[in-house]
N, C-alpha and C positions, 0 to 999 in steps of 0.2 A: 131828662136829667143826665148829667155826664157821669159815667162810671168807668173804673178801671178794672181789668180782669187779669189776675195772676201774673202780672209783669210781662206778658207777651208783647212783642213789638209789631206784629203783623197788622197790616191794614186789610180788613175784610169788609168790603162795601157791597151792599145789596142794591136793589133797583132804586131805592130812595136815597142813595148815598149823597147825591148832589144837594138834595133838600136839607141834609144834615150838615152841609159844609160850614155854615155859620157856627154851629155848635162845636164842630171839630176845631175850628180856629180858637174857640174859647177854652176848650177843656182838653184838647190833645187826645181825642179818642175817635176811632172809626169803627163802626159796626159793633161787634162784640169783643173786640180785642184792643188792648192799650197800644198806643203808638209812642210810648215814652222813648226818648233817644235824642240824638243830636240833629234832628231834622230842622235845622235853621240855615239861613242863607250864608254864602260866602261874603267876604268883605265887599266884593264888587256887586253884591245884590243878586247873584245867581245861585241856583241850587245845584250841587254836585250830585249827579245821578249815574248809577251803574246798572246795566241790564245784562243778564247772563247771555241772552241770544239776541241777534240783531232785529228780529221781528218785534219783540217787545221794546227794544230800544227805539225803534221807529215810532211806536205809539207814544213812548215817554217824551220823545223830542217834539212830536206834533202837539201834544197837550201842554208842553212847557214853553214852547216858542223861544223867545230870546231871554227868558228868565231861567233857563236851565242849561247845564253843560252835561250832555249825555255821552257815556262811553259804553259801547257794547263789547263784551268779551269775545263771543263767538260770531264770526261773520262769514266763515267759509262753508261751502256745501260738501266738502270732502271729509268732514269729521263729524261724527255723531256726538251730540251733547251728552248722551249716556256715558260715553267712553272718554270724554275729554278730561285731560289732566291739567288742572290750572297751574300756571307758573307763579313764582313769587311775586312778579309784577302784577299779575291778575289779582292776587289776594290783596296787594297794596291798594289797588283801585277801589276795592270793596271797603277797605279800612278808612278811606278818605271821603266816602260818599255820605251824603245826608239822606238820600233815598236809594234803595236797592230794589230792582224789579227782577224777580225770578219766576221761572215757569211753574215749578212745583210738581206734585204728583210723581216724585222720584225721577223726573226727567233730567234734572240738573242738580242732583244732590250736593255736588261739590260747591255750587253757587249758594244753595240754601245754607250750608254749613258756614261758608265764608261770611255771608250776610248776617247770620245769627250771632257770629262772634264779634260783631261791631255794634255801635249804637245807632246805626242807620234805621230809618223807618223802612220796614220791609213790606213790599207788595208782592204777594204770592198769587199769580194768576189763577192757578188751579183752585186755591182755597176760596177765591172770591165767588166761585160758582159751586162750592161744595164738593169739588173733586179731591180725591185723596190718593195716597199711594196704592197702586194696584189698578186704578182706573186708567183708561186710555190717556196717556200724558200729552198728546199732541193737541193741546187745548186751544192754541191760537187759530185752529181751523173752525172753531165754534163761534158763531155770531154772539151767543149769549155770554160766553166767557170774554170775548173782546169787549163787549159793552160793560160788563162788571169790572173788568180790569181797568178800563179807562176811568170809570167812576172812582175806583180806589186810588189810582195814580193822582187824579185831580185832588182828591181829598188830602193826600199826602203833601202835595204842593201848597195847598191852602194852609195847612198846618205850619209849613216851613216859612211861608210868606203871607201871613193873613192879610196884610194891607194890599196884596195883589189879587185878592179873591175875585174881583170883577174881571180882571185880565184872564185868569185861569178859566173862569166860566165861559168867556168868549172863545178861548182856545178849544175848550171842550165842545162848545156848540159847533165850531168849524169842523172838528173831528167827527162829530155825530153826523154831519151832512155827508161826509165821505163814507162813513159806515152805512148810512141809509142807502146810499147809491149801490153798495154791495148787496144789501138786503133786497133792494128793488130788482137787481139782476137775478138774485136767487128766486124771487117770487115769479119773475117772468120765465125763468128757465124751467120751473116746475111743470109748465105746460107740456114739456117733453121728457123731463127726467123723473117725474113722480112714478114710483113703483118699478122703475127699470132696474133689473138685476145687474150688479157689477161684482167684480172680484179684485182683490188687491194682493200684491206681493208682500205688503206690510199694511197694517191698519193705520197708516200715517194720516190719511185724509178722511177718516171715518166720520168725524163730526161734520165736515163740509158735505159729504155724500148724504148724511142724515138730514142736514138742513135742506138739501135738494130733494128729499123724499125718496131717495134711491134705496134699493134693497141689497144688503150685503149677502152675496151668494158664494163667497169664498168657501171652499169645502172645509168641513169641520176639522179634520185632522191637521190640515196645513194651517188653518187659522189658529188652532190651539197651540201648535208648536211655535208659531210666530209670536203669539202673545206671551208665551213662556220663555222666549228667547232661546229656544232649543232647535236642534236640527230636525226638520220634518223627515219622516221615514220614507223609504222608497214608495211604499203604498200610498202615503199621503200625497206625495208628488204626482204619482200616476193618476190619482183621483182628480187632482186639480188640472193636470194636463188634459185628461179625458173630457172634463167639463168645458174647458176652453175650446178644444177641438170640436166639440159637439155643437157649438154655436148657441147654447142655452144662455150663456153669459153675454151680455150686450156691451160691456165696457170693461177693460182691464186697466187697473191703476198700478203704475210701476213707480216705485221709489228708486230713482236712479242713484241715490246716495248709497244704496246697498245692493249692488249687483254682484252676482256670483254664478257658478255653474247652474244652480237651481233656477235662478231667475232667467237665465238664458234659455232653459227648457221651456219656461212659461211664456217667454216672448215668442219663441218659435211656435208654441201651441196656439197662442193668440192669433198669429199670422195665418196658421192653417185653418183656424176657425173663423177667419175674417172678423175678428173682434177688435174694434178700435181701441187704441191704447192712449191713456192720459199719463204723461210723464211728469213727475214732480220731485221735489227734494224736501227734506225736513227744514233746513235753514233757508231763509229767504234768499233767492238768487241775487247776484250783484246787479242784474239789470233792473231790479226794483229797489226803490228807496223808501217804500212805504208799505206797511202790511195790508192796508185796504186795497191798494193798487194790485198787489200780488193776488189777494183773494178774488178780486174782480176778474182778473185774467184767468184764474183757475176755474171760476164759474163758467166763463166763456168756453174754456177747453172741455169741461164736462158736457156742456150743452151741445157743442159741436160734435163730440164723439158719439153722443146718443143719437144724433140726427143722421149719422153715416149709415 
């Protein structure tokens, strides 16, 4: 039975979202939240889509094919979404969109506010998997969140263009094959990564490392300071440096988007301890055009580091 809930516009799709697509097209609802809004196609038969960050934009494009026009606001790896200040033209893109894809979990609050001020159908990636403000916001590194977000985006597209339901299901199936290839890589890599202790300059790739069965051995003081976006104390830094130099940590994960004097100390300590380093960024690098390709490459990087 189709039901609306409190005027909310967000699409929250669970594992069975695609089974419900026919109902979505009929009653305009996804999961437990209403998707009332202007999620209808342009005159040329395409859906105008905006994504806050390029990794979710790539998923939206893959799932929509030639039926969507996707614009990603953030595409550079030298700016954090947390700190991004949207321009008036950025806000204008949201106001014109029929579907808006945001990361959520307070990672891109500027985008969530911009989307909520419009009539667009909003897909909040974090919400699809029950993540909320205060949880680790780097949810695109999670296989589960990628799956649920893809379900929700497809549901939004079917609502906008119900007569193209079969097309969107085919696009979703093609995307699933690429995502399954990443999952297969993860399963294969677990033969070497399961239980391996790693430490990170930031908890950016925590979900991916968890999917790989690795153990977060980042020292508590440093980890807590990083999670709270505060400066680690000298004692916190020393404890982390000592752990890296001791060799007890087997992989060091470095967010190159956030390098400073502290991370330089950690890099030096990792070298002294002969700890292999996996370098990554928060935003999808320009050499990748697809989130699944990027994730697959990172799985390879983690597996290679562990084998060193």
